C-alpha positions in Angstrom: 80.4 107.3 88.1 81.9 104.6 90.3 85.1 102.6 89.9 84.3 99.4 87.9 86.2 96.1 88.3 86.9 94.6 84.9 88.7 91.5 83.6 89.8 91.2 80.0 91.3 88.3 78.1 94.7 88.7 76.5 95.6 85.6 74.5 94.1 83.3 77.1 95.5 85.2 80.1 92.9 87.1 82.2 93.9 90.6 83.3 92.0 92.3 86.1 91.7 96.1 86.6 89.8 98.9 88.1 88.4 101.5 85.8 86.9 104.9 86.5 85.9 106.9 83.4 85.5 110.6 82.7 82.8 111.3 80.1 85.1 113.3 77.8 88.5 112.6 79.2 91.4 115.0 78.8 93.6 111.9 78.8 93.9 108.4 80.2 96.1 107.7 83.3 97.3 104.1 83.5 98.3 103.3 87.1 100.7 100.5 87.9 100.9 99.4 91.6 104.0 98.3 93.4 105.0 94.9 94.9 102.9 92.8 97.3 99.8 94.8 96.4 97.1 95.0 93.7 95.2 97.7 91.9 93.2 98.7 94.9 96.3 100.7 96.0 94.9 103.4 93.8 91.4 103.2 95.2 91.8 102.1 98.8 88.6 100.6 100.2 86.5 103.2 102.3 89.1 105.9 101.8 87.7 108.0 98.8 89.9 111.0 99.5 93.0 108.9 98.9 91.8 107.5 95.6 93.7 108.4 92.4 90.8 107.0 90.4 88.2 109.3 92.1 90.4 112.4 92.0 91.5 111.8 88.4 87.9 111.3 87.1 86.7 114.3 89.0 89.3 116.4 87.1 88.4 114.9 83.7 90.8 112.0 83.4 89.9 108.4 82.8 92.0 106.3 85.2 92.8 102.6 84.6 94.6 100.7 87.3 95.6 97.3 86.1 96.7 94.4 88.2 100.3 94.1 86.9 101.3 90.8 85.2 101.4 88.0 87.8 98.9 89.8 90.1 95.1 89.6 90.3 93.5 87.4 87.7 96.8 86.7 85.9 98.5 85.3 89.1 98.0 81.7 88.1 99.9 82.5 84.8 102.9 84.2 86.5 105.4 81.5 85.2 104.4 82.4 81.6 105.1 86.1 82.3 108.8 85.8 83.3 110.1 87.6 80.2 110.1 91.4 79.9 108.6 91.3 76.4 105.7 89.2 77.6 104.8 91.5 80.4 105.0 94.6 78.3 102.9 93.1 75.6 100.3 92.0 78.1 100.1 95.4 79.7 99.7 97.2 76.4 97.1 94.7 75.1 95.2 94.8 78.4 94.9 98.6 78.2 93.7 98.4 74.6 91.0 95.8 75.5 89.9 97.7 78.6 89.5 101.0 76.8 88.3 99.4 73.5 86.3 102.2 71.8 86.3 104.5 74.8 87.6 108.0 74.3 91.3 108.5 75.3 91.5 112.2 75.0 95.1 113.3 74.2 96.5 109.9 74.9 97.9 107.7 77.8 100.0 108.8 80.7 101.6 106.1 82.9 101.8 106.5 86.6 103.8 103.9 88.5 104.8 103.1 92.1 107.8 101.3 93.5 108.7 98.1 91.6 105.8 99.0 89.2 108.2 101.6 87.8 110.1 98.8 86.0 107.0 98.0 83.9 106.4 101.7 83.3 109.9 102.3 82.0 109.8 99.1 79.9 106.6 100.4 78.3 108.1 103.8 77.7 111.2 102.6 75.9 109.2 100.1 73.8 108.4 101.4 70.3 104.8 101.9 71.4 106.0 104.1 74.1 106.7 107.0 71.8 102.9 107.7 71.8 102.7 108.0 75.6 102.0 111.5 77.0 104.5 110.9 79.8 105.5 108.9 82.8 105.3 109.4 86.6 107.7 107.4 88.8 107.3 107.3 92.6 108.9 105.3 95.4 111.9 104.1 93.4 115.5 105.2 93.0 119.2 104.4 92.4 120.6 104.2 95.9 119.0 102.7 98.9 118.4 104.8 102.0 120.9 104.2 104.8 118.1 102.6 106.8 117.4 100.1 104.0 121.0 99.1 103.1 121.4 96.4 105.8 117.8 95.2 105.5 117.6 94.9 101.7 121.3 94.3 100.8 121.6 90.8 102.0 118.2 89.9 100.8 118.8 91.1 97.3 122.0 89.1 97.1 120.4 85.9 98.2 119.1 83.5 95.6 116.2 83.1 96.0 115.6 86.3 97.9 113.3 86.1 100.8 109.8 87.4 100.1 109.7 89.8 103.0 113.0 90.4 104.8 112.7 91.3 108.5 112.4 95.0 108.9 110.9 95.8 105.5 107.5 96.6 107.0 109.0 99.5 108.9 110.8 100.8 105.8 107.5 100.9 103.9 105.1 102.1 106.7 107.1 104.3 109.1 106.5 106.8 110.4 103.0 105.5 110.8 101.6 109.0 111.4 101.8 109.6 107.7 98.9 107.2 107.0 95.4 106.7 108.2 95.5 104.2 111.1 93.5 101.6 109.3 95.7 101.8 106.2 99.1 101.1 107.9 100.3 97.7 106.6 98.0 97.8 103.6 96.2 94.6 104.7 93.2 95.3 102.4 95.2 95.7 99.3 97.9 93.1 99.9 98.8 90.3 97.4 101.5 87.7 96.9 104.2 88.8 94.6 105.2 86.8 91.5 108.6 85.1 91.6 110.0 87.2 88.6 110.0 90.3 90.8 112.9 88.9 92.8 115.0 89.1 89.5 113.7 92.6 88.8 114.6 93.8 92.3 118.1 92.3 92.2 119.0 94.1 89.0 117.1 97.3 89.4 120.0 99.6 90.5 121.8 98.7 87.2 118.6 98.6 85.1 117.1 101.9 86.1 119.8 104.1 84.6 119.9 102.1 81.4 116.2 102.4 80.8 116.0 106.0 81.9 118.4 107.1 79.2 116.1 105.7 76.5 112.9 107.4 77.6 111.8 110.0 75.1 108.6 111.3 76.7 108.2 113.8 79.6 109.0 112.4 83.0 107.8 113.4 86.5 109.6 111.8 89.5 108.3 111.9 93.1 109.7 110.8 96.4 108.2 111.2 99.9 110.0 113.5 102.4 110.2 110.4 104.7 111.0 107.8 102.1 113.2 105.1 103.8 113.7 102.6 101.0 115.4 105.0 98.7 117.6 108.1 99.3 115.6 111.3 99.1 116.4 115.0 99.3 117.5 117.5 96.7 120.7 115.7 95.7 118.8 112.4 95.1 116.2 114.1 93.1 118.8 115.9 90.9 120.6 112.6 90.5 117.5 110.9 89.2 116.6 113.8 86.9 120.1 113.6 85.3 119.4 110.0 84.1 116.7 111.0 81.6 119.0 112.5 79.0 116.7 111.9 76.1 113.5 113.1 77.7 112.1 116.5 76.5 111.1 117.5 80.0 111.9 116.1 83.5 110.3 117.4 86.7 111.0 116.2 90.2 109.2 116.7 93.5 109.6 115.8 97.1 106.2 115.3 98.7 106.0 117.0 102.1 104.9 114.6 104.9 104.9 111.7 102.4 106.3 108.2 103.0 107.0 105.3 100.6 103.3 104.7 99.8 102.4 108.1 98.5 99.0 107.2 97.0 97.6 105.9 100.3 99.1 108.4 102.8 97.4 111.4 104.3 99.0 113.5 101.6 97.7 111.3 98.8 95.4 113.9 97.3 98.2 116.6 97.4 100.5 114.1 95.6 97.8 113.1 93.0 96.9 116.7 92.3 100.6 117.5 91.5 100.9 114.6 89.1 97.6 115.3 87.4 98.7 118.9 87.0 101.8 117.5 85.2 99.5 115.3 83.0 97.4 118.4 82.1 100.6 120.2 81.1 101.5 117.2 78.9 98.1 117.4 77.3 98.5 121.1 76.5 102.0 120.5 75.2 100.7 117.8 72.8 98.0 120.1 71.6 100.5 122.9 71.0 102.8 120.5 69.1 99.9 119.4 66.9 99.1 123.1 66.1 102.7 123.7 65.0 103.0 120.7 62.6 103.8 121.6 59.0 100.7 121.9 56.9 98.4 122.7 59.8 95.9 125.3 58.7 96.2 128.5 60.7 
């Protein structure tokens, strides 16, 4: 089975996506890319070993990577997607249309990268989020890495913020030895970012803790050993874990030899296997909870 490019209509707005199905899926993984990219981040051209879609399907998970609101087919409608509610509704509706009558296994798990984590958390704290299996967040945080403070600080305070402040490329792609040579820079998955992401980025350090405290599903959080946008290391991981006070389970991991772009680095498969292991644990936990419900025949 190959990855299939799909476009679905959501109330007049086309939403594009990549879909790779497992025949009888354990669960569905919804993948949300970061900024200045599109869904191909999770299925990089000519790099099958890096692909979340391929690895997930091989292990029995259907993987859906949508182009987030304002990207891909919905880019011309970005101005209509400036509100949080509109973006969350669009994402949920797009997934429902993409999956249609397809089997979902135990449910949907959301995996997000970088600024895509904002949509993931918004979906999780929405009333519909109570049915999610869990959430994976990667490439985000509360405090900028020392290398990023000067580069990003002035840009985020500017209104409007520059689309690509000088020095950001190095933060995202260095050290370059962590990536295949042809992947550095991500030229084959690059995309213009919608204007609303400037607002999201400027408020993220305050918004992240507020949203995290409302999440009531299991959470897995990952940072690369060589992350340079956000602070990493044991204290940073513990700090993030402490935000999810309502979650039944929080797991954190620092990916050895990983950079900011974990899903397209040389350690992408190692990272994906860890997250999919967590998804499998969420599937088993849901099955166990179902067995223990009152009235369940023994």
